[in-house]
C-alpha positions as CSV (number, residue, x, y, z in Angstrom):
1,M,-17.9,34.5,51.1
2,S,-17.2,30.9,50.3
3,K,-20.0,28.6,49.5
4,V,-20.4,25.4,51.5
5,F,-21.8,22.5,49.5
6,P,-23.9,19.9,51.3
7,R,-22.0,16.8,52.4
8,T,-24.2,14.5,50.3
9,G,-23.5,16.4,47.1
10,S,-19.8,16.4,47.8
11,R,-19.8,12.7,48.2
12,R,-21.8,12.2,45.0
13,G,-19.5,14.5,43.2
14,L,-16.5,12.6,44.3
15,Q,-18.2,9.3,43.4
16,G,-19.0,10.7,39.9
17,T,-15.4,11.9,39.5
18,A,-14.1,8.5,40.5
19,V,-16.3,6.8,37.9
20,G,-15.2,9.2,35.3
21,V,-11.5,8.5,36.1
22,V,-12.1,4.7,35.8
23,V,-13.9,5.1,32.5
24,L,-11.1,7.4,31.2
25,G,-8.5,4.9,32.4
26,L,-10.2,2.1,30.5
27,L,-10.3,4.2,27.3
28,L,-6.7,5.1,27.6
29,W,-5.8,1.4,28.1
30,W,-7.4,0.6,24.8
31,L,-6.1,3.7,22.9
32,L,-2.6,3.9,24.3
33,P,0.0,1.1,24.4
34,L,0.2,0.2,28.1
35,G,-0.7,3.7,29.1
36,D,2.5,5.0,27.6
37,T,3.1,8.5,26.3
38,P,3.2,9.0,22.5
39,P,6.7,8.7,20.8
40,R,8.2,11.9,19.6
41,G,10.9,12.8,17.1
42,T,11.1,12.5,13.3
43,I,10.6,9.6,10.9
44,T,10.8,9.4,7.1
45,F,8.1,7.5,5.2
46,S,8.7,6.7,1.5
47,T,5.5,6.6,-0.5
48,G,5.2,6.5,-4.3
49,T,4.3,8.4,-7.4
50,L,1.8,11.3,-7.5
51,R,-1.8,10.1,-8.0
52,G,-0.8,6.6,-6.9
53,V,-2.4,4.8,-3.9
54,Y,0.9,4.7,-2.0
55,Q,1.2,8.5,-2.0
56,E,-2.4,9.1,-1.0
57,Y,-2.3,6.4,1.7
58,G,0.9,7.9,3.1
59,E,-0.5,11.4,3.3
60,R,-3.6,10.2,5.2
61,L,-1.5,8.0,7.5
62,R,0.6,11.1,8.3
63,T,-2.6,12.8,9.4
64,A,-3.6,9.8,11.5
65,F,-0.2,9.7,13.1
66,A,-0.5,13.4,14.0
67,K,-3.6,12.7,16.0
68,D,-2.1,9.9,18.0
69,M,1.5,11.1,18.2
70,P,1.3,14.9,17.9
71,D,5.0,15.3,18.7
72,L,6.1,13.0,15.9
73,E,7.1,14.7,12.7
74,V,6.5,12.5,9.6
75,R,8.4,13.4,6.5
76,L,7.0,11.9,3.2
77,L,9.2,11.1,0.3
78,T,7.8,10.4,-3.1
79,S,9.4,7.5,-5.0
80,D,9.3,5.4,-8.2
81,G,7.5,2.8,-6.1
82,S,8.1,-0.6,-4.5
83,Q,11.6,-1.3,-5.6
84,E,12.9,2.1,-4.6
85,N,11.0,1.9,-1.3
86,V,12.5,-1.4,-0.3
87,T,16.0,-0.1,-1.0
88,R,15.4,3.1,1.0
89,V,14.3,1.3,4.1
90,A,16.9,-1.4,3.9
91,T,19.7,1.2,3.6
92,G,18.4,3.6,6.2
93,R,17.2,6.4,3.9
94,A,13.6,5.9,5.1
95,D,12.2,4.4,8.3
96,F,8.8,3.1,7.0
97,T,7.3,2.4,3.6
98,I,4.8,0.3,1.6
99,A,6.0,-2.2,-1.0
100,A,4.7,-5.2,-2.9
101,A,5.7,-8.6,-1.6
102,D,7.3,-9.6,-4.9
103,A,9.6,-6.5,-4.8
104,V,10.6,-7.4,-1.2
105,E,11.4,-11.0,-2.2
106,T,13.3,-9.9,-5.3
107,Y,15.5,-7.6,-3.1
108,E,16.2,-10.4,-0.7
109,L,17.0,-12.9,-3.5
110,N,19.4,-10.4,-5.1
111,H,21.1,-10.0,-1.7
112,G,20.4,-6.2,-1.6
113,A,22.3,-4.2,1.0
114,G,20.6,-4.4,4.4
115,A,18.1,-7.0,3.3
116,A,18.4,-9.0,6.5
117,R,17.3,-6.0,8.5
118,L,13.9,-5.7,6.8
119,R,10.9,-6.3,9.0
120,G,7.1,-6.2,8.5
121,V,4.6,-4.1,10.3
122,A,1.3,-5.1,8.5
123,R,0.0,-6.8,5.5
124,L,-2.2,-4.1,4.0
125,Y,-4.1,-4.7,0.7
126,D,-3.6,-6.2,-2.7
127,D,-2.3,-4.4,-5.8
128,Y,-4.0,-5.3,-9.1
129,V,-2.2,-5.2,-12.5
130,Q,-4.1,-2.9,-14.8
131,L,-3.2,-2.9,-18.5
132,V,-4.9,0.1,-20.1
133,V,-5.5,0.8,-23.8
134,P,-7.7,3.3,-25.7
135,G,-11.2,2.2,-26.2
136,G,-10.8,1.8,-30.0
137,S,-7.5,-0.1,-29.7
138,R,-7.1,-3.4,-31.5
139,I,-5.0,-4.7,-28.6
140,T,-6.9,-7.5,-26.9
141,S,-4.1,-9.5,-25.2
142,V,-0.6,-9.0,-23.8
143,E,0.8,-10.7,-26.9
144,D,-0.7,-7.9,-29.0
145,L,1.7,-5.4,-27.4
146,R,4.5,-6.5,-29.7
147,G,5.8,-3.4,-31.5
148,K,3.7,-1.0,-29.6
149,R,4.6,2.0,-27.4
150,V,4.1,0.7,-23.9
151,A,4.6,2.4,-20.5
152,I,6.0,-0.1,-18.1
153,G,6.6,2.2,-15.1
154,P,9.6,4.0,-13.7
155,P,12.9,2.0,-13.4
156,E,12.6,1.4,-9.6
157,S,8.9,0.8,-9.5
158,G,7.0,-2.3,-8.6
159,V,5.1,-1.7,-11.9
160,R,8.3,-2.1,-13.9
161,L,9.1,-5.4,-12.1
162,I,5.8,-7.1,-12.7
163,A,5.2,-5.6,-16.2
164,E,8.6,-7.0,-17.5
165,R,7.8,-10.4,-16.0
166,V,4.3,-10.4,-17.6
167,L,5.7,-9.5,-21.0
168,R,8.4,-12.2,-20.9
169,A,5.7,-14.7,-19.9
170,A,3.9,-13.8,-23.0
171,G,7.0,-14.3,-25.1
172,I,7.8,-10.6,-25.5
173,D,11.2,-9.1,-24.7
174,P,10.5,-5.8,-22.9
175,E,13.6,-4.2,-24.3
176,T,13.4,-5.1,-27.9
177,D,9.9,-6.3,-28.8
178,I,8.1,-3.2,-27.6
179,R,9.0,0.5,-27.4
180,P,9.2,0.7,-23.6
181,M,8.4,4.0,-21.9
182,S,9.1,4.9,-18.2
183,D,5.8,6.6,-17.5
184,G,4.0,5.9,-14.2
185,I,0.5,6.6,-13.0
186,D,1.4,10.3,-12.8
187,T,2.1,10.7,-16.6
188,G,0.9,7.5,-18.3
189,P,-2.9,8.4,-18.4
190,G,-2.3,11.8,-19.9
191,R,0.1,10.4,-22.6
192,L,-2.4,7.7,-23.5
193,R,-5.1,10.3,-23.9
194,Q,-2.9,12.4,-26.1
195,G,-2.0,9.5,-28.4
196,E,1.6,9.2,-27.3
197,L,1.2,5.7,-25.9
198,D,-0.6,2.6,-27.1
199,A,-0.9,1.1,-23.7
200,F,0.3,1.5,-20.1
201,F,0.8,-0.9,-17.2
202,W,-0.2,0.0,-13.7
203,S,-0.1,-2.1,-10.5
204,G,-2.0,-0.6,-7.6
205,G,-4.9,-0.7,-5.2
206,L,-8.5,-0.4,-6.5
207,P,-9.6,2.1,-7.6
208,T,-6.4,4.1,-8.4
209,D,-7.1,7.8,-8.5
210,G,-5.1,8.4,-11.7
211,I,-7.1,5.9,-13.6
212,R,-10.4,7.0,-12.1
213,R,-9.7,10.5,-13.3
214,L,-8.9,9.3,-16.8
215,A,-12.3,7.5,-16.9
216,G,-14.0,10.9,-16.7
217,K,-12.1,12.3,-19.7
218,F,-11.3,9.5,-22.0
219,A,-12.7,6.2,-23.4
220,F,-10.4,3.3,-22.5
221,R,-10.6,-0.3,-21.6
222,F,-8.6,-2.9,-19.7
223,V,-6.7,-5.8,-21.4
224,P,-7.2,-9.1,-19.6
225,I,-4.2,-10.9,-18.2
226,E,-5.3,-14.5,-18.3
227,A,-4.5,-17.3,-15.8
228,D,-2.3,-19.1,-18.2
229,L,0.2,-16.2,-18.0
230,V,0.2,-16.5,-14.2
231,A,1.0,-20.2,-14.6
232,E,4.0,-19.2,-16.8
233,L,5.1,-16.8,-14.2
234,H,4.9,-19.3,-11.4
235,A,7.0,-21.7,-13.4
236,E,9.9,-19.1,-13.2
237,G,10.0,-19.6,-9.4
238,G,11.4,-17.0,-7.0
239,A,9.4,-13.9,-6.3
240,T,6.7,-14.9,-8.8
241,R,5.1,-17.1,-6.1
242,Y,3.5,-14.0,-4.7
243,Y,1.4,-13.5,-7.9
244,R,-2.1,-14.9,-7.9
245,A,-4.6,-15.1,-10.7
246,T,-7.8,-13.1,-9.9
247,N,-10.4,-10.8,-11.4
248,M,-10.5,-7.1,-11.0
249,P,-14.1,-6.7,-9.7
250,E,-16.6,-5.0,-11.9
251,S,-17.1,-2.3,-9.2
252,A,-13.6,-1.0,-9.5
253,Y,-14.2,1.4,-12.4
254,P,-18.0,0.9,-13.2
255,T,-18.2,3.4,-16.0
256,I,-15.4,1.6,-17.9
257,Q,-16.1,-2.0,-17.0
258,H,-19.9,-1.9,-17.5
259,G,-20.4,-4.8,-15.1
260,D,-17.7,-7.0,-16.4
261,P,-14.8,-8.3,-14.2
262,V,-11.3,-8.3,-15.8
263,P,-8.9,-11.3,-15.4
264,T,-5.6,-10.1,-14.0
265,I,-2.9,-10.6,-11.4
266,A,-2.8,-9.5,-7.7
267,V,0.1,-9.2,-5.3
268,S,-0.1,-8.2,-1.6
269,N,1.4,-5.0,-0.2
270,L,3.3,-4.7,3.1
271,L,3.9,-1.9,5.5
272,M,7.5,-2.4,6.5
273,T,10.4,-1.0,8.5
274,R,13.9,-2.1,9.7
275,K,14.9,-4.3,12.7
276,D,16.7,-1.4,14.4
277,V,13.7,1.0,14.4
278,D,12.5,1.5,18.0
279,P,9.9,-1.2,19.0
280,R,7.9,1.3,21.0
281,L,7.5,3.6,18.0
282,T,6.7,0.7,15.8
283,E,4.0,-0.5,18.2
284,W,2.4,2.9,18.1
285,V,2.6,3.0,14.3
286,T,1.0,-0.4,14.0
287,R,-1.8,0.6,16.4
288,T,-2.6,3.7,14.4
289,V,-2.6,1.9,11.1
290,I,-5.1,-0.6,12.3
291,K,-7.2,1.9,14.2
292,S,-7.3,4.4,11.3
293,R,-8.5,1.8,8.7
294,D,-12.1,3.0,8.4
295,G,-11.2,6.7,8.5
296,I,-8.6,6.4,5.7
297,G,-10.8,3.9,3.9
298,A,-13.5,6.5,3.4
299,H,-11.0,8.2,1.0
300,V,-8.6,5.4,0.0
301,H,-10.8,2.4,-0.8
302,S,-7.9,0.0,-0.6
303,A,-7.4,0.8,3.1
304,Q,-10.8,-0.7,3.9
305,L,-9.2,-4.1,3.2
306,V,-6.7,-3.8,6.1
307,D,-7.7,-6.6,8.4
308,L,-6.3,-7.4,11.9
309,R,-6.7,-11.1,11.3
310,T,-4.4,-11.1,8.2
311,A,-2.2,-8.1,9.0
312,I,0.4,-10.3,10.8
313,Y,1.2,-12.2,7.6
314,T,4.1,-10.2,6.3
315,D,5.9,-12.9,4.4
316,P,8.6,-12.8,3.1
317,I,9.9,-10.7,6.0
318,A,9.4,-11.4,9.7
319,L,7.3,-9.1,11.9
320,H,9.0,-6.3,13.7
321,E,9.1,-6.8,17.5
322,G,7.0,-3.6,18.1
323,A,4.3,-4.8,15.6
324,R,4.3,-8.2,17.3
325,R,3.8,-6.5,20.7
326,Y,0.7,-4.7,19.4
327,Y,-0.8,-7.9,17.8
328,R,-0.3,-9.8,21.0
329,S,-1.9,-7.0,23.0
330,V,-5.2,-7.2,21.0
331,K,-5.3,-11.0,20.6
332,P,-8.6,-12.3,21.9
């Protein structure tokens, strides 16, 4: 026998359902671009070296994309770093990547293949140059690296680009005045600990996992990169305009810094793509990047610095049309 519900209850039930639909609709309006269905397909994301911030950030972004776009497959490619990342996106070997602004500008100034197609998605966070030596080392300045075994990063990394410029600004030829090594954050800390290196350069977000792990096993310290070297870099012109003198905050590696900030250089990172990448997909990607900031930031400290107010400043490349659509949709 069917059960007949009182008329009043039915009316209230319908009213409750209607309210629920309205609330759900408002939520979907905020979470989904124009109520659209999530993009599907496959994209390639070029990250960085193992134990670097690019790699960890890329892995956690892939998880965030899977929640918002479950039918989108994201393939991650490790890389040397910024220089290789820019080349991959410009030439179509990757769809999205993270790269430092100086590497992007250098690629454009060198008229790299496909440079005109590069587009920005978001300004993310700053990389800090970190020059690491053993705790008992007599190296106290960049000039003291002369004649030493120094890791300056893989050939296509952003580390290599900035390390060579810093060395030259200090009057050191990176090819002849030091014993240059190609180690990155994946192998540099271990080789320093084993006595196979006198110093290594790293440029990355704070704190970088590879250096944080080293702090638990080995006594080391940071060599300051003073503001006068930044002035020398700026005098060169070109991509060096993206370098700024700053201090690595004392909270970055507290067991190593013991409350002392370290003078150094910072450069901004950009999430980027190409002009021909689907604007609808890029709008969704941009939305997820901004929305996932706090969740990713709980694990990757640098992600906490992603800010909607500054994300649109992707100089030296213009914003992608899809990213622009997203920023316009959330503009107060």
